[in-house]
A tleap script that builds the chain and sets N, CA, C and O, in Angstrom:
source leaprc.protein.ff14SB
mol = sequence {
  NMET MET TYR ASP GLN THR ARG ALA ARG GLN
  SER ALA GLY GLN THR PRO GLY PRO ALA GLY
  ARG ARG SER PRO GLY PRO GLU PRO LEU LEU
  ARG SER ASP GLU GLN ASP LYS ILE VAL GLN
  ARG LEU ARG HIE ALA LEU ASN THR PHE THR
  ASP THR PRO LEU GLU ALA LEU ALA GLU ALA
  GLU SER ALA PHE ASN GLU ALA ILE GLU GLN
  LEU VAL ASN ALA LEU ALA GLU ARG ARG ARG
  LEU LEU ARG ALA GLY TRP GLN GLU GLN ASP
  PRO GLU THR GLN SER ASP GLU LEU ARG HIE
  ALA LEU ARG GLN TYR ARG GLU ILE THR GLN
  ARG LEU LEU HIE CILE
}
set mol.1.N position { 0.859 -1.188 -0.028 }
set mol.1.CA position { 0.000 0.028 -0.055 }
set mol.1.C position { 0.891 1.291 -0.057 }
set mol.1.O position { 1.838 1.380 0.724 }
set mol.2.N position { 0.593 2.239 -0.914 }
set mol.2.CA position { 1.421 3.389 -1.010 }
set mol.2.C position { 0.890 4.428 -0.099 }
set mol.2.O position { -0.303 4.546 0.178 }
set mol.3.N position { 1.916 5.227 0.383 }
set mol.3.CA position { 1.557 6.387 1.193 }
set mol.3.C position { 1.074 7.565 0.372 }
set mol.3.O position { 1.800 8.060 -0.490 }
set mol.4.N position { -0.128 8.015 0.625 }
set mol.4.CA position { -0.807 9.130 -0.049 }
set mol.4.C position { -0.335 10.442 0.619 }
set mol.4.O position { -0.813 10.786 1.700 }
set mol.5.N position { 0.596 11.171 -0.017 }
set mol.5.CA position { 0.910 12.412 0.686 }
set mol.5.C position { -0.166 13.524 0.590 }
set mol.5.O position { -0.271 14.364 1.484 }
set mol.6.N position { -0.917 13.519 -0.440 }
set mol.6.CA position { -1.939 14.490 -0.568 }
set mol.6.C position { -3.137 14.288 0.543 }
set mol.6.O position { -3.671 15.252 1.091 }
set mol.7.N position { -3.463 13.044 0.784 }
set mol.7.CA position { -4.407 12.699 1.746 }
set mol.7.C position { -3.841 13.081 3.197 }
set mol.7.O position { -4.524 13.600 4.080 }
set mol.8.N position { -2.534 12.754 3.301 }
set mol.8.CA position { -1.979 12.947 4.654 }
set mol.8.C position { -1.859 14.378 5.032 }
set mol.8.O position { -1.848 14.663 6.229 }
set mol.9.N position { -1.762 15.378 4.059 }
set mol.9.CA position { -1.754 16.620 4.368 }
set mol.9.C position { -3.154 17.378 4.656 }
set mol.9.O position { -3.249 18.496 5.164 }
set mol.10.N position { -4.106 16.643 4.280 }
set mol.10.CA position { -5.560 17.179 4.414 }
set mol.10.C position { -5.909 17.135 6.049 }
set mol.10.O position { -5.516 16.231 6.787 }
set mol.11.N position { -6.586 18.091 6.414 }
set mol.11.CA position { -7.019 18.110 7.831 }
set mol.11.C position { -8.171 17.168 8.019 }
set mol.11.O position { -8.840 16.799 7.054 }
set mol.12.N position { -8.402 16.793 9.181 }
set mol.12.CA position { -9.310 15.718 9.442 }
set mol.12.C position { -10.685 16.019 8.912 }
set mol.12.O position { -11.366 15.086 8.485 }
set mol.13.N position { -11.133 17.221 8.907 }
set mol.13.CA position { -12.457 17.668 8.476 }
set mol.13.C position { -12.451 17.986 6.875 }
set mol.13.O position { -13.514 18.295 6.336 }
set mol.14.N position { -11.403 17.917 6.220 }
set mol.14.CA position { -11.414 18.413 4.842 }
set mol.14.C position { -11.978 17.176 3.969 }
set mol.14.O position { -11.715 16.015 4.282 }
set mol.15.N position { -12.706 17.484 2.943 }
set mol.15.CA position { -13.288 16.473 2.106 }
set mol.15.C position { -12.246 15.924 1.165 }
set mol.15.O position { -11.404 16.702 0.717 }
set mol.16.N position { -12.228 14.607 0.816 }
set mol.16.CA position { -11.178 14.212 0.031 }
set mol.16.C position { -11.600 14.526 -1.477 }
set mol.16.O position { -12.677 15.041 -1.778 }
set mol.17.N position { -10.672 14.172 -2.326 }
set mol.17.CA position { -10.995 14.455 -3.779 }
set mol.17.C position { -12.183 13.492 -4.238 }
set mol.17.O position { -12.783 12.703 -3.509 }
set mol.18.N position { -12.399 13.721 -5.605 }
set mol.18.CA position { -13.506 13.056 -6.183 }
set mol.18.C position { -13.480 11.482 -6.030 }
set mol.18.O position { -14.522 10.833 -5.941 }
set mol.19.N position { -12.170 10.887 -6.006 }
set mol.19.CA position { -12.080 9.371 -5.935 }
set mol.19.C position { -12.477 8.989 -4.542 }
set mol.19.O position { -13.036 7.913 -4.328 }
set mol.20.N position { -12.198 9.856 -3.577 }
set mol.20.CA position { -12.449 9.445 -2.130 }
set mol.20.C position { -13.766 9.862 -1.535 }
set mol.20.O position { -14.039 9.564 -0.372 }
set mol.21.N position { -14.573 10.530 -2.287 }
set mol.21.CA position { -15.851 10.948 -1.820 }
set mol.21.C position { -16.833 9.792 -1.581 }
set mol.21.O position { -16.962 8.818 -2.322 }
set mol.22.N position { -17.487 10.025 -0.481 }
set mol.22.CA position { -18.526 8.920 -0.149 }
set mol.22.C position { -19.900 9.744 -0.236 }
set mol.22.O position { -19.943 10.968 -0.360 }
set mol.23.N position { -20.973 8.931 -0.156 }
set mol.23.CA position { -22.221 9.548 -0.089 }
set mol.23.C position { -22.407 10.158 1.310 }
set mol.23.O position { -21.808 9.696 2.281 }
set mol.24.N position { -23.220 11.169 1.394 }
set mol.24.CA position { -23.299 11.823 2.700 }
set mol.24.C position { -24.045 10.801 3.644 }
set mol.24.O position { -24.893 9.971 3.316 }
set mol.25.N position { -23.540 11.055 4.861 }
set mol.25.CA position { -24.026 10.067 6.016 }
set mol.25.C position { -25.371 10.598 6.400 }
set mol.25.O position { -25.805 11.667 5.973 }
set mol.26.N position { -26.039 9.781 7.253 }
set mol.26.CA position { -27.438 10.189 7.776 }
set mol.26.C position { -27.481 11.546 8.367 }
set mol.26.O position { -26.517 12.093 8.903 }
set mol.27.N position { -28.700 12.064 8.228 }
set mol.27.CA position { -28.889 13.407 8.823 }
set mol.27.C position { -28.761 13.196 10.317 }
set mol.27.O position { -29.234 12.197 10.861 }
set mol.28.N position { -28.093 14.183 11.001 }
set mol.28.CA position { -28.236 14.078 12.335 }
set mol.28.C position { -29.521 14.274 12.974 }
set mol.28.O position { -30.320 15.023 12.413 }
set mol.29.N position { -29.861 13.677 14.134 }
set mol.29.CA position { -31.155 13.691 14.764 }
set mol.29.C position { -31.285 15.245 15.441 }
set mol.29.O position { -32.325 15.901 15.378 }
set mol.30.N position { -30.127 15.679 16.054 }
set mol.30.CA position { -30.120 16.841 16.651 }
set mol.30.C position { -29.270 17.907 15.882 }
set mol.30.O position { -28.223 17.587 15.319 }
set mol.31.N position { -29.746 19.161 15.879 }
set mol.31.CA position { -28.853 20.136 15.310 }
set mol.31.C position { -27.536 20.312 16.049 }
set mol.31.O position { -27.509 20.090 17.259 }
set mol.32.N position { -26.491 20.680 15.426 }
set mol.32.CA position { -25.155 20.778 16.174 }
set mol.32.C position { -25.225 21.802 17.196 }
set mol.32.O position { -24.577 21.617 18.227 }
set mol.33.N position { -25.941 22.894 17.059 }
set mol.33.CA position { -25.973 23.943 18.163 }
set mol.33.C position { -26.668 23.307 19.388 }
set mol.33.O position { -26.330 23.625 20.528 }
set mol.34.N position { -27.623 22.424 19.149 }
set mol.34.CA position { -28.348 21.831 20.285 }
set mol.34.C position { -27.330 20.873 20.962 }
set mol.34.O position { -27.130 20.938 22.175 }
set mol.35.N position { -26.722 20.029 20.202 }
set mol.35.CA position { -25.719 19.144 20.681 }
set mol.35.C position { -24.611 19.889 21.531 }
set mol.35.O position { -24.203 19.423 22.595 }
set mol.36.N position { -24.195 20.965 21.041 }
set mol.36.CA position { -23.105 21.722 21.619 }
set mol.36.C position { -23.523 22.248 22.985 }
set mol.36.O position { -22.703 22.267 23.903 }
set mol.37.N position { -24.877 22.710 23.164 }
set mol.37.CA position { -25.149 23.183 24.380 }
set mol.37.C position { -25.192 22.092 25.495 }
set mol.37.O position { -24.842 22.300 26.657 }
set mol.38.N position { -25.695 20.821 24.975 }
set mol.38.CA position { -25.784 19.754 25.933 }
set mol.38.C position { -24.309 19.430 26.339 }
set mol.38.O position { -24.010 19.273 27.523 }
set mol.39.N position { -23.438 19.339 25.375 }
set mol.39.CA position { -21.993 18.929 25.760 }
set mol.39.C position { -21.306 20.075 26.524 }
set mol.39.O position { -20.358 19.778 27.250 }
set mol.40.N position { -21.680 21.296 26.433 }
set mol.40.CA position { -21.114 22.351 27.236 }
set mol.40.C position { -21.661 22.181 28.725 }
set mol.40.O position { -20.928 22.365 29.696 }
set mol.41.N position { -22.935 21.835 28.829 }
set mol.41.CA position { -23.418 21.643 30.137 }
set mol.41.C position { -22.813 20.306 30.941 }
set mol.41.O position { -22.639 20.309 32.160 }
set mol.42.N position { -22.556 19.312 30.191 }
set mol.42.CA position { -21.811 18.206 30.802 }
set mol.42.C position { -20.363 18.497 31.137 }
set mol.42.O position { -19.866 18.062 32.176 }
set mol.43.N position { -19.670 19.238 30.257 }
set mol.43.CA position { -18.395 19.725 30.638 }
set mol.43.C position { -18.349 20.648 31.884 }
set mol.43.O position { -17.450 20.601 32.723 }
set mol.44.N position { -19.381 21.469 31.918 }
set mol.44.CA position { -19.365 22.308 33.168 }
set mol.44.C position { -19.652 21.440 34.440 }
set mol.44.O position { -19.191 21.754 35.537 }
set mol.45.N position { -20.417 20.357 34.246 }
set mol.45.CA position { -20.623 19.456 35.417 }
set mol.45.C position { -19.482 18.926 35.851 }
set mol.45.O position { -19.122 18.929 37.028 }
set mol.46.N position { -18.739 18.348 34.712 }
set mol.46.CA position { -17.375 17.630 35.015 }
set mol.46.C position { -16.363 18.590 35.733 }
set mol.46.O position { -15.637 18.202 36.648 }
set mol.47.N position { -16.368 19.742 35.299 }
set mol.47.CA position { -15.334 20.698 35.718 }
set mol.47.C position { -15.675 21.391 37.177 }
set mol.47.O position { -14.828 22.003 37.829 }
set mol.48.N position { -16.920 21.219 37.553 }
set mol.48.CA position { -17.430 21.753 38.872 }
set mol.48.C position { -17.512 20.552 39.901 }
set mol.48.O position { -17.652 20.801 41.098 }
set mol.49.N position { -17.435 19.375 39.482 }
set mol.49.CA position { -17.663 18.146 40.362 }
set mol.49.C position { -16.781 18.199 41.659 }
set mol.49.O position { -17.288 17.879 42.734 }
set mol.50.N position { -15.576 18.564 41.586 }
set mol.50.CA position { -14.669 18.528 42.730 }
set mol.50.C position { -15.212 19.551 43.885 }
set mol.50.O position { -15.215 19.275 45.084 }
set mol.51.N position { -15.620 20.641 43.381 }
set mol.51.CA position { -16.005 21.699 44.325 }
set mol.51.C position { -17.507 21.502 44.856 }
set mol.51.O position { -17.787 21.599 46.050 }
set mol.52.N position { -18.336 21.248 43.971 }
set mol.52.CA position { -19.762 21.002 44.233 }
set mol.52.C position { -20.384 19.779 43.535 }
set mol.52.O position { -21.145 19.882 42.573 }
set mol.53.N position { -19.982 18.550 44.120 }
set mol.53.CA position { -20.455 17.252 43.529 }
set mol.53.C position { -21.971 17.165 43.357 }
set mol.53.O position { -22.409 16.717 42.297 }
set mol.54.N position { -22.683 17.505 44.184 }
set mol.54.CA position { -24.179 17.385 44.113 }
set mol.54.C position { -24.820 18.303 43.004 }
set mol.54.O position { -25.724 17.899 42.273 }
set mol.55.N position { -24.296 19.533 42.936 }
set mol.55.CA position { -24.763 20.401 41.966 }
set mol.55.C position { -24.383 19.909 40.592 }
set mol.55.O position { -25.165 20.021 39.647 }
set mol.56.N position { -23.118 19.331 40.467 }
set mol.56.CA position { -22.533 18.869 39.259 }
set mol.56.C position { -23.424 17.686 38.760 }
set mol.56.O position { -23.831 17.633 37.599 }
set mol.57.N position { -23.673 16.840 39.607 }
set mol.57.CA position { -24.579 15.707 39.241 }
set mol.57.C position { -26.065 16.113 38.804 }
set mol.57.O position { -26.691 15.511 37.931 }
set mol.58.N position { -26.526 17.159 39.488 }
set mol.58.CA position { -27.839 17.712 38.985 }
set mol.58.C position { -27.742 18.286 37.664 }
set mol.58.O position { -28.667 18.186 36.858 }
set mol.59.N position { -26.666 18.879 37.411 }
set mol.59.CA position { -26.510 19.625 36.077 }
set mol.59.C position { -26.402 18.465 35.029 }
set mol.59.O position { -27.085 18.538 34.007 }
set mol.60.N position { -25.598 17.433 35.234 }
set mol.60.CA position { -25.455 16.319 34.393 }
set mol.60.C position { -26.725 15.664 34.057 }
set mol.60.O position { -27.053 15.386 32.903 }
set mol.61.N position { -27.493 15.404 35.198 }
set mol.61.CA position { -28.741 14.808 34.952 }
set mol.61.C position { -29.714 15.702 34.132 }
set mol.61.O position { -30.415 15.203 33.252 }
set mol.62.N position { -29.745 16.868 34.393 }
set mol.62.CA position { -30.494 17.912 33.559 }
set mol.62.C position { -30.070 17.861 32.114 }
set mol.62.O position { -30.920 17.861 31.223 }
set mol.63.N position { -28.950 17.824 31.893 }
set mol.63.CA position { -28.360 17.823 30.479 }
set mol.63.C position { -28.771 16.437 29.816 }
set mol.63.O position { -29.163 16.415 28.650 }
set mol.64.N position { -28.680 15.351 30.535 }
set mol.64.CA position { -29.090 14.020 30.047 }
set mol.64.C position { -30.675 14.177 29.762 }
set mol.64.O position { -31.085 13.905 28.633 }
set mol.65.N position { -31.480 14.564 30.660 }
set mol.65.CA position { -32.907 14.817 30.433 }
set mol.65.C position { -33.258 15.617 29.228 }
set mol.65.O position { -34.157 15.264 28.465 }
set mol.66.N position { -32.538 16.713 29.052 }
set mol.66.CA position { -32.722 17.602 27.844 }
set mol.66.C position { -32.332 16.808 26.617 }
set mol.66.O position { -32.997 16.903 25.586 }
set mol.67.N position { -31.241 16.006 26.706 }
set mol.67.CA position { -30.923 15.234 25.425 }
set mol.67.C position { -32.051 14.267 25.130 }
set mol.67.O position { -32.461 14.195 23.972 }
set mol.68.N position { -32.593 13.509 26.092 }
set mol.68.CA position { -33.557 12.643 25.794 }
set mol.68.C position { -34.788 13.335 25.219 }
set mol.68.O position { -35.371 12.843 24.253 }
set mol.69.N position { -35.229 14.560 25.839 }
set mol.69.CA position { -36.376 15.223 25.371 }
set mol.69.C position { -36.151 15.620 23.927 }
set mol.69.O position { -37.057 15.493 23.103 }
set mol.70.N position { -34.972 16.093 23.609 }
set mol.70.CA position { -34.856 16.618 22.275 }
set mol.70.C position { -34.715 15.574 21.253 }
set mol.70.O position { -35.010 15.802 20.080 }
set mol.71.N position { -34.241 14.349 21.684 }
set mol.71.CA position { -34.231 13.188 20.718 }
set mol.71.C position { -35.572 12.646 20.586 }
set mol.71.O position { -35.971 12.288 19.478 }
set mol.72.N position { -36.272 12.559 21.582 }
set mol.72.CA position { -37.724 12.057 21.346 }
set mol.72.C position { -38.590 13.088 20.496 }
set mol.72.O position { -39.414 12.666 19.684 }
set mol.73.N position { -38.398 14.360 20.689 }
set mol.73.CA position { -39.026 15.320 19.675 }
set mol.73.C position { -38.535 15.191 18.325 }
set mol.73.O position { -39.326 15.223 17.382 }
set mol.74.N position { -37.201 15.038 18.144 }
set mol.74.CA position { -36.705 14.981 16.844 }
set mol.74.C position { -37.167 13.597 16.101 }
set mol.74.O position { -37.477 13.543 14.911 }
set mol.75.N position { -37.161 12.540 16.963 }
set mol.75.CA position { -37.759 11.234 16.350 }
set mol.75.C position { -39.189 11.320 15.900 }
set mol.75.O position { -39.550 10.889 14.805 }
set mol.76.N position { -40.019 11.901 16.791 }
set mol.76.CA position { -41.502 12.143 16.488 }
set mol.76.C position { -41.742 12.941 15.238 }
set mol.76.O position { -42.676 12.699 14.473 }
set mol.77.N position { -40.792 13.981 15.043 }
set mol.77.CA position { -40.895 14.781 13.958 }
set mol.77.C position { -40.436 14.148 12.590 }
set mol.77.O position { -40.988 14.398 11.519 }
set mol.78.N position { -39.432 13.353 12.738 }
set mol.78.CA position { -38.995 12.489 11.665 }
set mol.78.C position { -40.043 11.417 11.380 }
set mol.78.O position { -40.207 11.114 10.198 }
set mol.79.N position { -40.775 10.804 12.314 }
set mol.79.CA position { -41.718 9.851 11.985 }
set mol.79.C position { -43.010 10.521 11.371 }
set mol.79.O position { -43.720 9.939 10.552 }
set mol.80.N position { -43.244 11.747 11.822 }
set mol.80.CA position { -44.339 12.381 11.232 }
set mol.80.C position { -44.168 12.798 9.659 }
set mol.80.O position { -45.086 12.721 8.842 }
set mol.81.N position { -42.873 13.241 9.374 }
set mol.81.CA position { -42.615 13.572 8.015 }
set mol.81.C position { -42.634 12.334 7.114 }
set mol.81.O position { -43.182 12.273 6.014 }
set mol.82.N position { -41.919 11.294 7.769 }
set mol.82.CA position { -41.965 10.014 6.941 }
set mol.82.C position { -43.469 9.455 6.597 }
set mol.82.O position { -43.849 9.092 5.484 }
set mol.83.N position { -44.171 9.468 7.705 }
set mol.83.CA position { -45.558 9.035 7.513 }
set mol.83.C position { -46.412 9.840 6.389 }
set mol.83.O position { -47.105 9.306 5.523 }
set mol.84.N position { -46.240 11.100 6.561 }
set mol.84.CA position { -46.837 11.978 5.649 }
set mol.84.C position { -46.456 11.744 4.302 }
set mol.84.O position { -47.264 11.861 3.381 }
set mol.85.N position { -45.111 11.377 4.112 }
set mol.85.CA position { -44.594 11.149 2.732 }
set mol.85.C position { -45.069 9.885 1.979 }
set mol.85.O position { -45.038 9.777 0.753 }
set mol.86.N position { -45.518 8.923 2.851 }
set mol.86.CA position { -45.955 7.607 2.150 }
set mol.86.C position { -47.342 7.175 2.440 }
set mol.86.O position { -47.814 6.217 1.827 }
set mol.87.N position { -48.061 7.845 3.375 }
set mol.87.CA position { -49.327 7.426 3.770 }
set mol.87.C position { -50.428 7.506 2.720 }
set mol.87.O position { -51.322 6.665 2.626 }
set mol.88.N position { -50.304 8.551 1.954 }
set mol.88.CA position { -51.422 8.892 0.959 }
set mol.88.C position { -50.972 8.438 -0.441 }
set mol.88.O position { -51.625 8.753 -1.436 }
set mol.89.N position { -49.874 7.712 -0.512 }
set mol.89.CA position { -49.281 7.181 -1.878 }
set mol.89.C position { -50.013 5.874 -2.235 }
set mol.89.O position { -50.334 5.014 -1.415 }
set mol.90.N position { -50.240 5.832 -3.586 }
set mol.90.CA position { -50.895 4.632 -4.170 }
set mol.90.C position { -49.796 3.602 -4.338 }
set mol.90.O position { -48.888 3.809 -5.143 }
set mol.91.N position { -49.846 2.507 -3.611 }
set mol.91.CA position { -48.676 1.477 -3.705 }
set mol.91.C position { -48.397 0.972 -4.940 }
set mol.91.O position { -47.273 0.535 -5.189 }
set mol.92.N position { -49.449 0.976 -5.902 }
set mol.92.CA position { -49.121 0.464 -7.323 }
set mol.92.C position { -48.216 1.358 -8.016 }
set mol.92.O position { -47.279 0.893 -8.664 }
set mol.93.N position { -48.432 2.665 -7.927 }
set mol.93.CA position { -47.719 3.623 -8.763 }
set mol.93.C position { -46.605 4.438 -8.117 }
set mol.93.O position { -45.934 5.225 -8.784 }
set mol.94.N position { -46.397 4.227 -6.699 }
set mol.94.CA position { -45.342 4.941 -5.963 }
set mol.94.C position { -44.431 3.965 -5.349 }
set mol.94.O position { -44.011 4.240 -4.226 }
set mol.95.N position { -44.052 2.848 -5.914 }
set mol.95.CA position { -43.213 1.907 -5.183 }
set mol.95.C position { -41.847 2.497 -4.817 }
set mol.95.O position { -41.240 2.139 -3.808 }
set mol.96.N position { -41.362 3.464 -5.722 }
set mol.96.CA position { -40.005 3.912 -5.456 }
set mol.96.C position { -40.128 4.797 -4.179 }
set mol.96.O position { -39.267 4.628 -3.315 }
set mol.97.N position { -41.063 5.683 -3.975 }
set mol.97.CA position { -41.236 6.456 -2.864 }
set mol.97.C position { -41.420 5.590 -1.597 }
set mol.97.O position { -40.874 5.919 -0.544 }
set mol.98.N position { -42.155 4.531 -1.694 }
set mol.98.CA position { -42.449 3.707 -0.596 }
set mol.98.C position { -41.151 2.963 -0.247 }
set mol.98.O position { -40.892 2.748 0.937 }
set mol.99.N position { -40.378 2.588 -1.162 }
set mol.99.CA position { -39.097 1.889 -0.920 }
set mol.99.C position { -38.126 2.873 -0.254 }
set mol.99.O position { -37.335 2.468 0.598 }
set mol.100.N position { -38.173 4.078 -0.606 }
set mol.100.CA position { -37.235 5.083 0.108 }
set mol.100.C position { -37.647 5.291 1.511 }
set mol.100.O position { -36.804 5.436 2.396 }
set mol.101.N position { -38.955 5.312 1.750 }
set mol.101.CA position { -39.496 5.591 3.107 }
set mol.101.C position { -39.123 4.379 3.966 }
set mol.101.O position { -38.761 4.530 5.132 }
set mol.102.N position { -39.216 3.114 3.355 }
set mol.102.CA position { -38.701 1.902 4.049 }
set mol.102.C position { -37.273 1.888 4.447 }
set mol.102.O position { -36.925 1.438 5.539 }
set mol.103.N position { -36.459 2.362 3.600 }
set mol.103.CA position { -35.010 2.511 3.837 }
set mol.103.C position { -34.885 3.484 5.053 }
set mol.103.O position { -34.246 3.231 6.074 }
set mol.104.N position { -35.550 4.573 4.817 }
set mol.104.CA position { -35.290 5.644 6.082 }
set mol.104.C position { -35.824 4.990 7.289 }
set mol.104.O position { -35.170 5.227 8.304 }
set mol.105.N position { -36.839 4.232 7.430 }
set mol.105.CA position { -37.347 3.632 8.645 }
set mol.105.C position { -36.115 2.728 9.179 }
set mol.105.O position { -35.682 2.725 10.331 }
set mol.106.N position { -35.686 2.024 8.175 }
set mol.106.CA position { -34.602 1.011 8.610 }
set mol.106.C position { -33.339 1.722 9.142 }
set mol.106.O position { -32.768 1.319 10.155 }
set mol.107.N position { -32.929 2.761 8.455 }
set mol.107.CA position { -31.674 3.472 8.817 }
set mol.107.C position { -31.989 4.159 10.312 }
set mol.107.O position { -31.070 4.149 11.130 }
set mol.108.N position { -33.080 4.667 10.624 }
set mol.108.CA position { -33.225 5.305 11.816 }
set mol.108.C position { -33.367 4.372 12.785 }
set mol.108.O position { -32.838 4.605 13.872 }
set mol.109.N position { -34.061 3.208 12.601 }
set mol.109.CA position { -34.197 2.194 13.590 }
set mol.109.C position { -32.811 1.572 13.939 }
set mol.109.O position { -32.506 1.329 15.106 }
set mol.110.N position { -32.056 1.347 12.979 }
set mol.110.CA position { -30.779 0.754 13.228 }
set mol.110.C position { -29.790 1.644 13.976 }
set mol.110.O position { -28.953 1.204 14.764 }
set mol.111.N position { -29.958 2.990 13.653 }
set mol.111.CA position { -29.096 4.005 14.456 }
set mol.111.C position { -29.593 3.906 15.961 }
set mol.111.O position { -28.740 3.855 16.847 }
set mol.112.N position { -30.961 3.876 16.287 }
set mol.112.CA position { -31.424 3.728 17.482 }
set mol.112.C position { -30.915 2.450 18.323 }
set mol.112.O position { -30.612 2.509 19.514 }
set mol.113.N position { -30.867 1.355 17.576 }
set mol.113.CA position { -30.475 0.127 18.217 }
set mol.113.C position { -28.876 0.175 18.583 }
set mol.113.O position { -28.370 -0.504 19.477 }
set mol.114.N position { -28.213 1.034 17.797 }
set mol.114.CA position { -26.834 1.087 18.086 }
set mol.114.C position { -26.442 2.177 19.072 }
set mol.114.O position { -25.263 2.521 19.156 }
set mol.115.N position { -27.350 2.709 19.787 }
set mol.115.CA position { -27.056 3.710 20.825 }
set mol.115.C position { -26.573 3.081 22.067 }
set mol.115.O position { -26.280 3.778 23.039 }
savepdb mol mol.pdb
quit
């Protein structure tokens, strides 16, 4: 296997050239700003644990509860959109759309099972 100097010089977040591109990954369930807020709260809890352990645990629990609530809401919205997209389709004429919806259900369910 040869050493690829071009790829080695790319930063971790940089997109590879055309030969190395992959299809985009699954859409995140939570927006990055929502994730960042929760992560910041957890970091704060970790950083303050030594001085105020009970308050730090309460903050961590609150961040966990917020993450759960946001995930449940995001999943409910995703389910609503998926259902609206296929529920009124004629199965005979819209099999591609139904197949796409089935793939989306499978992808989301598999992601949940790997948490």
